[in-house]
DOKEVO-888109 format. One line per 3 residues: number of its first residue (from 1); for each residue y, x, z of C-alpha. Coordinates in steps of 0.5 Angstrom, whole numbers. Example, Ala and Ser with C-alpha at 12.3 -4.5 7.8 and 13.67 -1.06 7.14 Angstrom:
# DOKEVO-888109
1> -9/25/16; -2/27/14
This chain:
# DOKEVO-888109
1> -34/46/-1; -32/47/6; -28/42/10
4> -23/43/15; -24/40/22; -19/37/23
7> -18/-36/39; -16/-38/41; -9/-37/44
10> -10/-36/51; -8/-30/56; -11/-23/55
13> -12/-23/63; -17/-29/62; -20/-26/56
16> -21/-19/59; -23/-22/66; -31/-22/65
19> -31/-15/63; -25/-11/67; -21/-14/73
22> -14/-14/71; -7/-17/74; -4/-22/70
25> 2/-19/67; 8/-20/62; 6/-14/58
28> -1/-11/56; -4/-5/60; -2/2/58
31> -8/4/56; -10/-2/52; -8/-4/45
34> -8/-11/44; -7/-14/37; -7/-21/34
37> -10/-23/27; -14/-29/25; -21/-26/25
40> -24/-32/23; -27/-29/17; -31/-24/21
43> -39/-26/20; -42/-19/22; -41/-12/24
46> -47/-9/22; -45/-4/17; -50/-5/12
49> -48/-13/12; -41/-13/13; -36/-15/7
52> -30/-18/10; -23/-15/12; -24/-16/19
55> -31/-14/20; -29/-8/15; -23/-6/20
58> -27/-6/26; -33/-3/23; -29/4/21
61> -27/5/28; -35/4/31; -38/9/25
64> -37/15/21; -39/17/15; -41/23/11
67> -35/23/8; -28/19/9; -21/19/9
70> -17/22/15; -10/18/18; -6/24/16
73> -8/24/9; -10/17/6; -11/21/-1
76> -15/26/1; -23/25/2; -26/30/7
79> -32/30/12; -33/26/17; -40/28/20
82> -41/32/14; -38/39/15; -40/42/8
85> -43/40/1; -46/43/-5; -48/41/-12
88> -54/43/-16; -52/46/-22; -54/40/-26
91> -50/36/-22; -56/31/-20; -56/34/-13
94> -52/34/-6; -54/39/-1; -50/36/6
97> -49/40/12; -47/36/18; -43/38/23
100> -45/41/30; -45/38/36; -44/30/34
103> -47/25/39; -47/17/38; -45/13/43
106> -52/13/46; -51/20/47; -56/21/42
109> -55/27/37; -53/25/30; -58/28/26
112> -60/29/18; -65/24/20; -60/19/22
115> -57/19/15; -63/18/11; -65/13/16
118> -58/9/15; -57/10/8; -64/8/7
121> -63/2/12; -58/-1/7; -62/0/1
124> -68/-4/4; -64/-10/7; -60/-10/1
127> -55/-14/3; -48/-16/0; -45/-9/0
130> -51/-6/-2; -50/-5/-9; -44/0/-7
133> -50/5/-6; -56/2/-10; -51/4/-17
136> -53/11/-15; -60/10/-18; -63/8/-11
139> -68/3/-9; -72/1/-4; -78/5/-7
142> -75/11/-9; -70/11/-3; -74/16/1
145> -75/21/-4; -67/21/-6; -65/22/1
148> -68/26/5; -67/31/12; -68/38/10
151> -68/40/18; -64/37/23; -57/39/20
154> -58/38/12; -59/33/8; -61/33/1
157> -58/27/-3; -61/26/-10; -57/22/-16
160> -61/18/-20; -56/15/-24; -52/18/-30
163> -46/18/-25; -39/23/-24; -41/27/-18
166> -34/25/-16; -35/18/-16; -42/19/-11
169> -37/22/-6; -33/16/-6; -39/12/-5
172> -41/15/1; -35/14/4; -36/6/4
175> -37/2/10; -44/1/7; -45/8/8
178> -43/8/15; -48/13/20; -52/9/25
181> -56/11/31; -63/11/28; -67/11/35
184> -62/6/38; -63/1/32; -70/2/33
187> -71/1/40; -68/-6/38; -72/-8/32
190> -76/-15/32; -81/-16/27; -79/-10/23
193> -72/-13/22; -69/-5/22; -64/-8/28
196> -61/-13/23; -61/-18/28; -58/-14/34
199> -53/-10/30; -49/-17/28; -46/-17/34
202> -47/-10/37; -46/-3/36; -50/4/35
205> -44/9/32; -41/15/33; -34/13/32
208> -28/13/36; -30/6/39; -36/2/41
211> -37/-5/41; -36/-8/48; -36/-16/46
214> -35/-20/41; -34/-27/42; -33/-30/35
217> -26/-34/34; -24/-31/40; -24/-24/42
220> -26/-17/40; -26/-12/45; -27/-4/43
223> -28/1/49; -26/9/47; -32/14/46
226> -30/19/50; -34/24/47; -31/23/40
229> -30/29/35; -23/29/35; -22/28/42
232> -22/21/47; -17/16/44; -11/15/48
235> -12/8/48; -18/7/53; -19/0/50
238> -17/-4/44; -17/-12/44; -17/-16/38
241> -15/-23/40; -16/-29/34; -9/-32/33
244> -10/-36/27; -2/-38/26; 2/-34/25
247> 8/-37/29; 4/-36/35; 2/-29/33
250> 10/-28/33; 11/-31/40; 5/-27/43
253> 9/-21/40; 16/-22/42; 13/-24/49
256> 10/-17/50; 2/-21/50; 0/-17/44
259> 3/-10/41; 1/-12/34; 1/-18/30
262> -2/-17/23; 0/-24/19; 7/-25/20
265> 10/-29/14; 16/-26/11; 21/-30/15
268> 18/-29/22; 19/-21/20; 26/-22/18
271> 27/-26/25; 25/-20/28; 31/-16/26
274> 36/-15/32; 30/-15/38; 30/-8/40
277> 23/-10/43; 20/-10/37; 20/-8/29
280> 17/-10/23; 12/-4/19; 10/-4/12
283> 4/0/9; 1/1/2; -5/-4/1
286> -9/-5/-4; -11/-12/-3; -10/-17/-9
289> -10/-25/-10; -13/-28/-16; -15/-34/-19
292> -23/-34/-21; -26/-40/-25; -34/-41/-25
295> -36/-40/-32; -41/-45/-31; -36/-51/-30
298> -35/-54/-37; -27/-55/-37; -25/-48/-34
301> -30/-44/-38; -27/-46/-44; -23/-39/-47
304> -17/-43/-49; -16/-46/-41; -18/-39/-38
307> -12/-36/-42; -8/-42/-40; -9/-41/-33
310> -5/-34/-34; 1/-38/-36; 0/-43/-29
313> 2/-39/-23; 9/-39/-22; 9/-32/-21
316> 17/-31/-19; 18/-37/-16; 12/-35/-11
319> 14/-28/-9; 21/-30/-8; 20/-35/-3
322> 14/-36/1; 11/-29/-1; 17/-25/-1
325> 16/-18/3; 9/-20/3; 7/-20/-4
328> 9/-17/-11; 7/-19/-18; 1/-15/-21
331> -4/-17/-26; -9/-12/-27; -16/-11/-23
334> -14/-4/-20; -8/-4/-15; -1/0/-16
337> 0/6/-13; -7/9/-14; -10/13/-19
340> -11/10/-26; -7/4/-24; -5/0/-30
343> 2/-4/-28; 4/-8/-34; 5/-15/-32
346> 6/-19/-39; 5/-26/-36; 10/-31/-34
349> 10/-38/-32; 10/-42/-38; 7/-49/-37
352> 9/-52/-44; 5/-46/-47; -1/-48/-42
355> -1/-55/-44; -1/-54/-51; -7/-49/-50
358> -11/-54/-46; -10/-59/-51; -13/-54/-56
361> -19/-53/-52; -20/-61/-52; -19/-62/-45
364> -17/-70/-44; -11/-71/-39; -13/-73/-33
367> -19/-68/-32; -21/-66/-25; -23/-60/-22
370> -23/-57/-15; -19/-51/-12; -22/-47/-6
373> -18/-43/-2; -18/-40/5; -15/-45/10
376> -9/-40/12; -2/-38/10; -1/-36/4
379> -7/-38/0; -6/-46/2; 1/-45/-1
382> -1/-41/-7; -6/-46/-8; -1/-52/-7
385> 3/-49/-12; -3/-48/-17; -4/-55/-16
388> 3/-58/-18; 3/-53/-24; -4/-56/-26
391> -1/-63/-26; 4/-62/-30; -1/-60/-36
394> -5/-66/-34; -10/-63/-30; -12/-67/-23
397> -14/-62/-17; -17/-63/-10; -16/-57/-6
400> -22/-55/-1; -19/-51/5; -24/-47/9
403> -25/-41/13; -28/-35/11; -35/-36/14
406> -36/-42/10; -32/-40/4; -35/-33/2
409> -42/-36/3; -40/-42/-2; -37/-37/-7
412> -43/-32/-7; -47/-38/-8; -43/-40/-14
415> -42/-47/-12; -34/-47/-13; -30/-49/-19
418> -23/-45/-19; -22/-41/-13; -16/-37/-10
421> -19/-31/-7; -17/-24/-5; -21/-18/-6
424> -19/-10/-4; -23/-4/-6; -29/-1/-2
427> -27/6/-3; -21/10/-6; -24/10/-14
430> -23/5/-19; -30/4/-20; -29/0/-14
433> -26/-6/-17; -29/-4/-24; -36/-5/-21
436> -33/-12/-19; -29/-15/-24; -32/-12/-31
439> -39/-10/-29; -45/-15/-29; -52/-12/-31
442> -56/-19/-30; -52/-26/-30; -58/-29/-28
445> -58/-34/-21; -64/-30/-19; -60/-23/-19
448> -56/-25/-14; -51/-20/-15; -46/-22/-10
451> -42/-16/-9; -40/-17/-16; -34/-22/-18
454> -37/-22/-25; -43/-25/-22; -40/-30/-17
457> -36/-33/-23; -42/-33/-27; -39/-29/-33
460> -43/-24/-36; -38/-19/-38; -41/-17/-45
463> -39/-10/-47; -35/-9/-41; -41/-7/-37
466> -43/-2/-42; -36/1/-41; -35/1/-34
469> -42/5/-34; -39/10/-39; -33/11/-34
472> -37/12/-28; -41/17/-31; -35/21/-35
475> -33/27/-31; -27/29/-35; -21/26/-30
478> -17/24/-37; -22/21/-41; -24/17/-35
481> -17/14/-33; -16/12/-40; -23/8/-40
484> -20/5/-34; -14/3/-37; -18/0/-43
487> -22/-4/-38; -16/-7/-34; -13/-9/-41
490> -19/-13/-43; -20/-16/-36; -13/-18/-36
493> -13/-22/-43; -20/-25/-43; -25/-26/-37
496> -26/-31/-31; -20/-28/-27; -13/-29/-27
499> -10/-23/-22; -3/-25/-19; -1/-21/-14
502> -2/-15/-10; 0/-15/-3; 5/-11/1
505> 2/-9/8; 7/-12/14; 6/-13/21
508> 10/-13/27; 9/-8/33; 12/-7/40
511> 17/-2/40; 13/2/44; 7/3/40
514> 7/10/36; 2/12/31; -2/6/28
517> -4/8/21; -6/3/16; -8/5/9
520> -10/1/2; -16/0/3; -19/-6/8
523> -22/-1/13; -16/4/13; -14/2/20
526> -14/7/25; -14/5/32; -15/12/35
529> -8/15/33; -5/9/37; 0/11/43
532> 4/7/47
C-alpha cells in the first residue's frame, strides 16, 4: 500500500534570556508559539519511557514514527517515515520502505538501522510503555530477528503474536515506537544504557521540532527543524510555560503573554466571551476520568463495595457545575466518538443503594480509606465530591494530593487505595484501552506490568484477558467490534474501575493564532501547523 506524502509565572522574556535576546514586550514574538499549561506530570522525554500527558505531546513533536496521523485527517493512519508497506501472504511479516532523503536533527540520515535500533531499544529498556509493542510477541531475546534492516531503506518486521495486522500498524504509531537517531544516541551512551540517562532531557529525532531546553516545572523550549519533511514550521520556536493555576493561565492569555492556555476552567472559558483578542476552542478528546480500587485493599476489593462505587459519584451534579464544558458523562473504557465505542451510561448517583450495598458487604460504619489524586483542578474537586458521598454512606476518607511525578510512580507501585485518575489512548484502536482496563496475563507483583491499569490495581481480569486476546487477533472488523462491546460492558459491571467522565478538549487562544490542531489521543498536538 502506498501512502500519499503529504513555572513558575514569570515573564517569557526572562525565561528566554539565556537562549535568545529579545526585548521585554507585551505580546509574544511573532515567530514563537507560547503555551501555558501545568507541566508537573512531565518525568522524561525519552520516547521509550515517556508515558505522561505533557511529555507525550512534546515527544510527538520531536520524533516521527513509521506510521502516524497527520493533522489534516486525524482518523486516517498514514506513513510517517514509511513510504509504503506490504504484508506477507500469511499476514505475519511487514516489509516497510522508508521515504528517501529524511534526516535527523543531527544531520544523520534516517535509515532502516535506526528503525531496528529504536524498536529494539524500547523493548530492551522495558520501561512502562514497552508493553504496547512487546504484545506483538517481541522480547529482548528475539527483537533482533523480529525487526531487521534489509537495506538502508527497507525494514522487515515480524509479527510473533496472534494479532490483527491492522492493530500492529496502530501499535507502531504509538509514542514508544518513535524513531531515534541511533548514532546520536549511541554517542551519549553510558555503561551500556542505550542513551537512557541522556535522552531524558535531550532529543534525537526527525520531527518538526528539536528540544532546546527543559527546566522541570518551569519551561520547555523547542526549536524548529528547518529540514523537516513537510518543510520548516512557521513557528521557529515553541515555548511551553509551566503555569499550574488556571486563573494565572487566563490572566497571561488575556494580557498577551501567552498564545494559548490549555487548562482553563469552564467559567474562565465563558469569561473570555466578549473579548475580541481571545477565543475559547474545543476539540475531540479521548481522556477518561475514573475511580479505581486497589484489589489488595480488604474493604475496596469486596464485590458489593465495588458495585456501590458506581452509585457514589454525583455524575450530573459535577458536569452541571465545575466540570461544565470540560467533561461529559461516559461510563465505558473506550472513549465515545471513536470506532467500537459503547455509549451506554446506566449509572446515576444513588447513595441509598450504595449504602445498602456497603452494608451487605459487611463494612462497618466509620471504615477509613484514602483517596489519591492530582493536586490540580478538576481532580481535587472530583475527589472532594466523592469524599462527601462516601461519608454519606458511612465511609471516612482522606484525600492525598500529589503532582504527577509523585502520584504516577505511587500508582504504578500499587501503593494507593482508591484513586481518581485519568487515562487516554496510546493509539487509535480500542485495543489500546482494552489492554489497560481488561487484560492482565500476570497479576503477580513481580511481573510489574505497570502499563496495565488492571495490574496497577491488582485485578486479575480473569476471563477478560482471554477475550481481549481474542479481539486483538480477530481480522473481521464487525466481529472485533462486537467483542469490544462485550468487554466494555463486562468491565463496566464488575471490575476495579468506575469510569465516570470523558473530557471535552477546551483551551483558550489569542485570536491571531491559527492552525493549532489537537486530537483525541494524548500525543495529537501539532505545533508545526500553527501560524500567527
